[in-house]
C-alpha positions as CSV (number, residue, x, y, z in Angstrom):
1,M,-20.0,-33.3,30.5
2,R,-19.0,-31.2,33.5
3,V,-18.0,-27.6,33.1
4,G,-16.0,-26.0,35.9
5,T,-15.7,-22.4,36.9
6,S,-13.3,-20.0,35.1
7,M,-10.5,-17.8,36.3
8,Q,-10.7,-14.3,35.0
9,T,-7.8,-11.9,34.3
10,T,-7.5,-8.7,32.3
11,G,-4.8,-8.3,29.7
12,A,-2.8,-5.2,28.8
13,S,-5.2,-4.5,25.9
14,G,-8.2,-4.4,28.2
15,A,-9.6,-7.8,26.9
16,I,-10.8,-10.2,29.6
17,K,-9.0,-13.5,29.5
18,K,-10.6,-16.5,31.1
19,K,-8.9,-19.8,31.9
20,M,-11.3,-22.7,32.2
21,T,-10.9,-25.1,35.1
22,G,-12.9,-27.8,33.3
23,Y,-13.0,-29.4,29.8
24,V,-15.2,-27.5,27.4
25,G,-14.2,-28.9,24.0
26,F,-13.0,-26.1,21.8
27,S,-9.4,-27.2,22.3
28,N,-10.3,-30.0,19.9
29,Y,-10.6,-27.5,17.0
30,P,-7.1,-28.1,15.7
31,N,-8.0,-31.7,15.2
32,Q,-11.1,-30.6,13.2
33,E,-8.9,-28.3,11.1
34,H,-6.5,-31.3,10.6
35,R,-9.3,-33.5,9.2
36,R,-10.5,-30.7,6.9
37,S,-7.0,-30.1,5.6
38,I,-6.6,-33.8,4.9
39,K,-9.8,-33.9,2.9
40,R,-8.9,-30.8,0.9
41,G,-5.2,-31.4,0.5
42,F,-2.5,-28.8,0.2
43,S,-1.0,-26.7,-2.5
44,F,2.5,-25.3,-2.7
45,T,4.1,-23.3,-5.5
46,L,7.9,-23.4,-5.6
47,M,10.0,-21.3,-8.0
48,V,13.6,-22.0,-8.8
49,A,16.0,-19.5,-10.4
50,G,19.6,-19.6,-11.4
51,E,21.9,-20.2,-14.3
52,S,21.7,-23.4,-16.4
53,G,23.8,-26.3,-15.3
54,L,23.5,-25.8,-11.5
55,G,21.4,-28.9,-10.9
56,K,18.0,-27.3,-10.3
57,S,15.9,-30.1,-11.8
58,T,18.0,-32.8,-10.0
59,L,17.5,-31.0,-6.7
60,I,13.7,-30.7,-7.1
61,N,13.4,-34.4,-8.0
62,T,15.6,-35.2,-5.0
63,L,13.5,-33.1,-2.6
64,F,10.3,-34.8,-3.4
65,E,11.8,-38.2,-4.2
66,S,9.8,-38.4,-7.4
67,R,10.2,-37.5,-11.1
68,V,8.6,-34.1,-10.9
69,Y,10.7,-33.3,-14.0
70,P,11.6,-36.1,-16.5
71,P,15.2,-36.6,-17.4
72,K,16.5,-34.4,-20.2
73,D,17.4,-37.5,-22.2
74,D,13.7,-38.1,-22.7
75,G,13.5,-35.2,-25.2
76,V,11.7,-33.0,-22.7
77,T,13.2,-29.8,-21.7
78,G,14.0,-29.9,-18.0
79,L,14.6,-27.2,-15.4
80,G,17.3,-24.9,-16.4
81,A,17.4,-26.0,-20.0
82,A,17.6,-23.1,-22.5
83,P,14.9,-22.8,-25.1
84,A,15.6,-24.7,-28.3
85,G,17.2,-22.7,-31.0
86,A,18.2,-19.9,-28.8
87,A,21.4,-18.3,-30.0
88,E,24.2,-17.5,-27.7
89,G,23.9,-13.9,-26.5
90,T,20.3,-13.6,-27.5
91,K,18.7,-15.9,-25.0
92,T,15.6,-14.6,-23.2
93,V,14.2,-15.6,-19.8
94,E,11.2,-17.8,-20.1
95,I,8.8,-18.9,-17.4
96,T,7.7,-22.6,-17.4
97,S,5.6,-24.4,-14.9
98,V,5.1,-28.1,-14.1
99,S,2.4,-29.4,-11.7
100,A,2.3,-32.7,-10.0
101,E,0.1,-34.3,-7.3
102,I,2.1,-36.1,-4.6
103,V,0.6,-38.4,-2.0
104,E,2.3,-39.3,1.3
105,N,0.5,-41.1,4.1
106,N,-2.9,-40.2,2.6
107,V,-1.9,-36.5,2.5
108,K,-2.2,-34.9,-1.0
109,L,0.1,-32.2,-2.1
110,R,-0.6,-30.3,-5.3
111,L,2.9,-29.1,-6.2
112,S,3.7,-26.5,-8.8
113,V,7.3,-25.9,-9.8
114,V,8.1,-22.7,-11.7
115,D,11.3,-22.6,-13.6
116,T,13.1,-19.7,-15.3
117,P,15.2,-21.1,-18.1
118,G,17.5,-18.6,-19.8
119,F,18.1,-16.6,-16.6
120,G,21.8,-15.5,-16.5
121,D,22.7,-17.2,-19.7
122,S,22.9,-14.0,-21.9
123,I,25.8,-11.8,-22.3
124,N,23.9,-8.8,-21.0
125,N,21.9,-9.8,-17.9
126,D,20.9,-6.3,-16.7
127,Q,17.2,-6.9,-16.9
128,A,17.2,-10.6,-16.6
129,W,15.2,-10.4,-13.3
130,K,12.4,-8.4,-14.8
131,P,10.3,-11.2,-16.4
132,I,10.5,-13.2,-13.2
133,L,9.2,-10.2,-11.1
134,E,6.4,-9.6,-13.7
135,N,5.4,-13.3,-13.4
136,I,5.2,-13.1,-9.6
137,E,3.2,-9.9,-9.7
138,S,0.9,-11.3,-12.4
139,R,0.1,-14.2,-10.0
140,F,-0.8,-11.7,-7.3
141,D,-3.0,-9.8,-9.7
142,A,-4.8,-13.0,-10.7
143,Y,-5.5,-13.9,-7.1
144,L,-6.7,-10.3,-6.4
145,A,-9.1,-10.5,-9.4
146,Q,-10.5,-13.8,-8.0
147,E,-11.1,-12.2,-4.6
148,N,-13.1,-9.4,-6.2
149,R,-15.4,-11.8,-8.1
150,V,-19.1,-12.3,-7.0
151,N,-18.6,-16.1,-6.7
152,R,-15.4,-16.9,-4.8
153,S,-16.1,-20.5,-4.1
154,K,-13.4,-21.8,-6.5
155,I,-10.4,-19.6,-6.0
156,V,-7.2,-21.0,-7.4
157,D,-4.1,-20.0,-5.5
158,N,-1.0,-20.1,-7.7
159,R,1.0,-17.5,-5.8
160,V,4.7,-18.3,-5.4
161,N,5.3,-19.5,-1.8
162,A,9.1,-19.8,-2.0
163,L,11.9,-19.1,-4.4
164,L,15.0,-21.1,-4.4
165,Y,17.8,-19.0,-5.8
166,F,20.8,-21.0,-6.9
167,I,24.1,-19.3,-6.3
168,K,27.1,-20.3,-8.4
169,P,29.9,-21.8,-6.2
170,T,32.5,-19.2,-7.2
171,G,34.0,-18.9,-3.7
172,H,34.2,-15.1,-4.0
173,G,30.8,-14.0,-2.7
174,L,27.7,-12.8,-4.6
175,R,28.0,-11.6,-8.1
176,A,26.3,-8.4,-9.5
177,I,23.6,-10.5,-11.1
178,D,22.8,-12.2,-7.8
179,I,22.6,-9.0,-5.9
180,E,20.5,-7.3,-8.5
181,F,18.1,-10.2,-8.6
182,M,17.6,-10.5,-4.9
183,K,17.3,-6.8,-4.3
184,N,14.4,-6.5,-6.8
185,L,12.5,-9.6,-5.6
186,H,13.1,-9.9,-1.9
187,N,9.9,-7.9,-1.1
188,K,7.7,-10.0,-3.4
189,V,8.6,-13.6,-2.5
190,N,10.2,-15.7,0.2
191,L,13.8,-15.9,-0.9
192,V,15.8,-19.0,0.0
193,P,19.4,-18.8,-1.1
194,V,21.0,-22.1,-2.1
195,I,24.6,-22.7,-2.9
196,A,24.5,-25.2,-5.8
197,R,27.0,-28.0,-6.4
198,A,28.5,-27.8,-2.9
199,D,30.6,-31.0,-3.6
200,T,32.9,-28.8,-5.8
201,M,34.3,-27.1,-2.7
202,T,36.0,-28.3,0.5
203,P,34.1,-27.9,3.8
204,R,36.4,-25.0,4.7
205,E,35.7,-23.3,1.4
206,V,32.0,-23.8,1.9
207,E,32.0,-22.1,5.3
208,Q,34.1,-19.2,4.0
209,F,31.8,-18.8,1.0
210,K,28.7,-18.8,3.2
211,A,30.2,-16.1,5.4
212,R,30.9,-13.9,2.3
213,V,27.3,-14.5,0.9
214,L,25.7,-13.6,4.2
215,A,27.9,-10.5,4.5
216,D,26.8,-9.4,1.0
217,I,23.1,-10.1,1.8
218,N,23.3,-8.0,5.0
219,Y,25.2,-5.2,3.4
220,H,22.7,-4.7,0.6
221,G,19.7,-5.0,3.0
222,I,18.2,-8.1,1.3
223,Q,15.5,-9.8,3.2
224,I,15.6,-13.6,3.1
225,F,13.4,-16.2,4.7
226,R,14.6,-17.3,8.1
227,P,12.9,-19.7,10.6
228,V,11.7,-17.8,13.7
229,S,10.5,-19.1,17.1
230,D,7.7,-17.8,19.3
231,Q,6.3,-18.5,22.8
232,F,4.3,-21.5,21.6
233,D,7.3,-23.4,20.4
234,D,8.8,-26.1,22.7
235,P,12.6,-26.2,23.4
236,E,13.1,-28.9,20.7
237,T,11.5,-26.8,18.0
238,I,13.4,-23.7,19.0
239,A,16.7,-25.7,18.8
240,D,15.7,-27.1,15.4
241,N,14.9,-23.6,14.1
242,K,18.3,-22.3,15.3
243,A,20.1,-25.2,13.7
244,I,18.3,-24.6,10.4
245,A,19.0,-20.8,10.5
246,S,22.6,-21.5,11.1
247,K,22.8,-23.4,7.8
248,I,21.6,-20.5,5.6
249,P,22.6,-20.2,2.8
250,F,22.1,-24.0,2.2
251,A,25.0,-25.7,0.5
252,V,23.4,-28.6,-1.2
253,V,24.1,-31.6,-3.4
254,G,21.4,-33.3,-5.5
255,S,21.2,-36.8,-6.9
256,E,18.6,-39.1,-8.2
257,R,20.8,-42.2,-8.2
258,L,21.5,-44.7,-5.6
259,V,25.2,-45.5,-5.0
260,E,26.8,-48.2,-2.9
261,R,28.9,-47.3,0.2
262,A,31.9,-49.2,1.4
263,D,29.7,-51.2,3.9
264,G,27.4,-52.3,1.0
265,T,24.4,-50.1,1.9
266,R,22.9,-48.2,-1.0
267,V,22.2,-44.5,-0.5
268,R,21.2,-41.5,-2.6
269,G,24.4,-39.7,-3.6
270,R,27.3,-39.2,-6.0
271,Q,30.2,-41.6,-6.6
272,Y,33.7,-40.2,-6.9
273,P,37.0,-42.0,-7.1
274,W,37.9,-40.8,-3.6
275,G,34.6,-41.7,-2.0
276,V,30.8,-41.1,-1.9
277,I,28.9,-37.8,-1.3
278,E,25.7,-38.7,0.4
279,V,22.7,-36.4,-0.2
280,E,21.0,-37.1,3.1
281,N,24.1,-36.9,5.2
282,E,24.2,-33.7,7.2
283,A,28.0,-34.0,7.5
284,H,28.3,-33.8,3.7
285,N,25.8,-31.0,2.8
286,D,22.7,-29.1,4.0
287,F,20.1,-30.9,1.9
288,V,18.4,-32.4,4.9
289,S,18.1,-29.0,6.6
290,L,16.7,-27.4,3.4
291,R,14.1,-30.2,3.0
292,Q,13.1,-30.0,6.6
293,M,12.5,-26.3,6.4
294,L,10.6,-26.4,3.1
295,L,8.5,-29.4,3.6
296,R,8.5,-30.7,7.2
297,T,8.4,-27.7,9.5
298,H,7.9,-24.4,7.7
299,M,5.8,-25.1,4.7
300,E,2.7,-23.5,6.3
301,E,4.8,-20.6,7.5
302,L,6.0,-20.0,4.0
303,R,2.4,-20.0,2.7
304,D,1.3,-17.8,5.6
305,A,4.1,-15.3,5.0
306,T,3.1,-15.1,1.3
307,D,-0.6,-14.5,2.1
308,V,-0.4,-12.3,5.1
309,S,2.7,-10.2,4.5
310,L,3.9,-10.3,0.9
311,Y,0.6,-10.4,-0.9
312,E,-1.2,-8.0,1.5
313,T,1.6,-5.5,1.0
314,Y,1.3,-5.8,-2.8
315,R,-2.5,-5.7,-2.6
316,T,-2.5,-2.5,-0.5
317,Q,-0.1,-0.7,-2.8
318,K,-2.1,-1.8,-5.9
319,L,-5.5,-0.6,-4.5
320,L,-4.0,2.7,-3.3
321,A,-2.5,3.2,-6.7
322,L,-6.0,2.7,-8.2
323,G,-7.5,5.4,-5.9
324,H,-9.1,3.2,-3.2
325,V,-9.2,4.7,0.3
326,Q,-9.4,2.7,3.5
327,D,-12.2,3.5,5.9
328,N,-10.8,2.5,9.2
329,S,-14.0,3.2,11.1
330,V,-15.6,-0.1,9.9
331,F,-13.0,-2.0,11.9
332,R,-13.7,-0.4,15.3
333,E,-15.4,-2.3,18.0
334,F,-19.0,-1.2,18.8
335,N,-19.4,0.6,22.1
336,P,-22.8,2.4,22.7
337,K,-21.3,4.9,25.2
338,Q,-18.4,5.7,23.0
339,Q,-20.6,5.9,19.9
340,L,-23.0,8.4,21.8
341,E,-20.0,10.5,22.9
342,E,-18.7,10.4,19.3
343,E,-22.1,11.5,18.0
344,E,-22.3,14.3,20.6
345,R,-18.9,15.5,19.7
346,V,-19.7,15.5,16.0
347,H,-23.0,17.3,16.7
348,A,-21.2,19.9,18.8
349,A,-18.6,20.4,16.1
350,K,-21.4,20.7,13.5
351,M,-23.3,23.3,15.6
352,Q,-20.1,25.3,16.2
353,K,-19.4,25.3,12.5
354,L,-23.0,26.5,11.8
355,E,-22.6,29.3,14.4
356,A,-19.4,30.3,12.9
357,E,-20.9,30.4,9.4
358,M,-23.9,32.4,10.7
359,A,-21.7,34.9,12.4
360,A,-19.7,35.2,9.3
361,V,-22.8,35.8,7.2
362,F,-24.2,38.3,9.7
363,K,-20.9,40.2,9.7
364,Q,-20.8,40.2,6.0
365,K,-24.4,41.6,5.8
366,V,-23.5,44.3,8.4
367,Q,-20.5,45.3,6.4
368,E,-22.5,45.4,3.2
369,K,-25.2,47.6,4.9
370,E,-22.6,49.9,6.4
371,G,-21.0,50.2,2.9
372,K,-24.4,51.1,1.3
373,L,-25.1,53.7,4.1
374,K,-21.7,55.2,3.7
375,Q,-22.1,55.4,-0.1
376,S,-25.5,57.1,0.4
377,E,-24.0,59.6,2.8
378,E,-21.3,60.4,0.4
379,E,-23.8,60.8,-2.5
380,L,-26.0,63.2,-0.3
381,Y,-22.9,65.2,0.7
382,S,-21.8,65.4,-2.9
383,R,-25.3,66.7,-4.0
384,H,-25.4,69.2,-1.1
385,K,-22.0,70.5,-2.1
386,D,-23.1,70.8,-5.8
387,M,-26.3,72.6,-4.9
388,K,-24.4,75.0,-2.6
389,A,-22.0,75.7,-5.4
390,V,-24.8,76.4,-7.8
391,L,-26.5,78.8,-5.4
392,E,-23.2,80.6,-4.7
393,R,-22.7,81.0,-8.4
394,Q,-26.2,82.4,-8.9
395,R,-25.7,84.9,-6.1
396,A,-22.4,85.9,-7.6
397,E,-24.1,86.5,-11.0
398,L,-26.8,88.6,-9.3
399,E,-24.2,90.7,-7.5
400,D,-22.4,91.2,-10.8
401,K,-25.6,92.3,-12.5
402,K,-26.3,94.8,-9.8
403,R,-22.9,96.2,-10.1
404,R,-23.2,96.7,-13.8
405,L,-26.5,98.4,-13.5
406,G,-25.1,100.8,-10.9
407,I,-28.0,100.1,-8.6
408,S,-27.2,100.1,-5.0
409,D,-29.4,98.9,-2.2
410,A,-30.2,102.6,-1.1
411,A,-31.4,103.6,-4.6
412,M,-33.8,100.8,-4.9
413,P,-37.5,102.0,-4.8
414,A,-39.4,101.3,-1.7
415,P,-42.1,98.8,-2.1
416,M,-45.8,100.0,-2.5
417,S,-47.9,99.9,0.6
418,A,-50.9,97.8,0.6
419,H,-53.0,100.5,2.4
420,P,-52.6,104.1,0.9
421,T,-52.3,107.1,3.3
422,H,-54.6,110.1,3.3
423,E,-52.4,112.3,1.1
424,N,-52.3,109.7,-1.5
425,A,-56.0,109.0,-1.4
426,Q,-57.1,112.7,-2.0
427,P,-56.0,113.1,-5.6
428,A,-57.8,109.9,-6.4
429,V,-61.1,111.4,-5.0
430,Q,-60.6,114.5,-7.1
431,S,-60.1,112.4,-10.2
432,K,-63.3,110.7,-9.6
433,D,-65.2,114.0,-9.3
434,K,-63.8,115.1,-12.6
435,K,-65.1,112.0,-14.3
436,K,-68.6,112.6,-12.8
437,N,-68.7,116.3,-14.2
438,R,-68.2,115.0,-17.7
439,F,-71.8,113.8,-17.8
440,F,-73.3,117.1,-16.8
């Protein structure tokens, strides 16, 4: 195998981009990923919500052209059926799930359909959305718990990838229950609004109702799933995405029966006295566009949006609420020069901090020593002042005694001389002579 030279360019991010002039082989990786996906199969979790009687179970069976849900006549509760024994005005929202494995051209799809029977069927529907939100979040929590296990080889992903919300064809826009539901769930799941039983309105009424629904969605800031195009899409894909986006919200008709047209061909649809509504006729409804977006062109995009955007946002908020703090330094690219500069900067900051601490300690010690010296000086001055006061008091007492005795400094006797004069010594000699004559 020949490998040619490469052309090198530098991108805006500083990364070096190389374009090979010869065949290397890594461009075959998508084919490897395709083979691996075929072996493993795919999983997709679809949730449906809306009032009873809007044709949710029929639409699901029509989408996958199989009996995902059995007919209600079989004694099994289908999608949208209220729980048995539920009294009017006391119905509660229940969460039910049905799983099926569908095979098409050797591609296996593990489909899970989650239904919400009882939603919107009560007199008071203020909190009807809450059990559905709790179910979606519980699936996020279960996936997060599996990610934190020691052995993660068998992770079961049952996160909701898309939610089909069935809007009642009133012709007057969204109702309060519709707005409240979508406002509370649009940041947890990929919302796909669907106008049910579109065959009850004329084409003009459908277009007007769509405009009112979109206006309400935009006014309340509700985020819904819309197909987007990027630089890797070809013109045909871009045109298909625009066509699908223009059909939102999808006005659909579902049917599991085959009816005969005027030309004798049998198609899936509904028979009326005035004609036939064909499910797969884009001139009659938007079923084909909905199926194309969900299953043919944007299934992986729905899964990716759930994993990368919705789940990651929920996971981040959950971990932050539990006290986890992200250390962003572990995600930086390793550069020896930058690391050395960073270490030097940290060392310099550490030394500066130590110097500041030492200077503060030295200043504190000096202040303490100065305080002690000042205190000693004050004590010495106080002692000196006290001693001086005592001496002054003693001198005053002596002066007072002198005054009382009437003795002045002039009347005080002169002190005795240590060496007597001649006059003073003569009487002493005479006294000695007298003492001598006593013995004779």
